[in-house]
C-alpha positions in Angstrom: 67.0 129.6 132.4 70.5 128.2 131.7 72.2 125.5 133.8 75.4 126.7 135.3 78.6 124.8 136.4 81.0 127.2 138.3 84.7 126.3 138.3 86.9 128.1 140.8 90.7 128.0 140.2 93.4 130.5 140.2 95.4 128.8 137.4 94.6 130.6 134.1 95.0 127.4 132.0 92.2 125.6 133.8 89.5 127.5 131.9 91.0 126.5 128.6 91.3 122.9 129.7 87.7 122.7 130.9 86.4 124.5 127.8 88.2 121.9 125.6 86.8 119.0 127.6 83.2 120.2 127.5 83.3 122.0 124.2 80.3 120.1 122.7 78.1 120.7 125.7 79.0 124.4 125.8 78.6 124.8 122.0 75.1 123.2 122.1 74.2 125.2 125.3 73.5 122.0 127.2 74.9 123.9 130.2 77.0 127.1 130.8 80.4 126.9 132.5 81.6 130.0 134.3 85.0 130.5 135.9 86.1 132.4 139.0 89.8 133.0 139.6 89.5 133.3 143.4 87.3 132.4 146.3 86.0 136.0 146.7 85.1 136.1 143.0 83.3 132.8 143.3 81.3 134.0 146.3 80.2 137.1 144.5 79.2 135.0 141.5 77.3 132.5 143.6 75.5 135.4 145.4 74.2 137.1 142.2 73.7 134.3 139.7 70.4 134.1 137.9 71.2 130.7 136.2 70.3 127.4 137.7 73.6 126.6 139.5 73.9 122.8 139.7 77.5 122.3 140.7 80.6 124.1 142.0 84.1 122.7 141.3 86.7 124.4 143.4 90.5 124.0 143.7 91.6 123.8 147.3 95.0 125.5 147.0 94.5 129.1 146.1 96.1 132.3 147.4 94.2 134.4 149.9 91.1 132.4 150.8 91.6 128.8 149.9 88.9 126.4 148.8 88.4 124.8 152.2 87.8 128.3 153.7 85.4 129.2 151.0 83.4 125.9 151.3 81.3 126.8 154.4 80.5 130.2 153.0 79.2 128.7 149.8 77.3 126.1 151.7 75.7 128.8 153.8 74.7 130.8 150.8 73.5 127.9 148.6 73.1 124.7 150.7 71.4 123.0 147.8 74.3 123.3 145.4 76.9 120.5 145.6 80.5 121.4 145.8 83.3 119.1 144.6 86.8 120.1 145.7 89.8 119.6 143.5 93.3 119.1 144.8 96.7 117.9 143.7 97.1 116.3 147.1 94.4 113.6 147.7 95.6 112.6 151.1 93.3 111.3 153.8 93.5 114.5 155.9 92.5 116.7 152.9 89.7 114.4 152.0 88.4 114.4 155.6 88.6 118.2 155.9 86.7 118.7 152.6 84.0 116.2 153.4 83.6 117.6 157.0 83.3 121.1 155.5 80.4 120.0 153.4 82.0 119.0 150.1 80.1 116.4 148.0 83.3 114.9 146.8 87.0 115.3 146.1 88.8 115.0 142.8 92.5 114.8 142.5 94.6 116.3 139.7 95.1 115.3 137.0 91.3 115.3 136.8 89.5 112.2 135.4 87.2 114.0 133.0 85.2 110.9 132.2 84.2 110.7 135.9 83.5 114.4 136.0 81.4 114.2 132.9 79.3 111.5 134.5 78.8 113.7 137.6 77.8 116.7 135.5 75.5 114.6 133.2 73.7 113.3 136.3 73.1 116.8 137.6 72.1 118.3 134.2 69.6 115.5 133.7 68.1 116.1 137.2 67.9 119.8 136.5 65.9 119.3 133.3 
């Protein structure tokens, strides 16, 4: 069974950026990274995945259902899967709302990929 990290973001260039940052891991099949362009797409993916979903990274600011609105739905479906929210605005209120909603953490843009790599490495090691 493959290990899955799901990235939820409506910006099309995010997939390219993440694939570049984690290209060695993806090429060696250390884990799979999948992308959803909206909260409803992410919820559908979470509901029918057969992979070992170890982490969800979700942008907060998306059209339609935003990341904070999606968070409790994901937590209800898969309470064991940590969700890290991503935002361009890392203010105290946004952080509080994300953590109260069940997020495991909050990353601000631009993303510190060395920190994110540590987070993913820890979860991949635990899943193996």
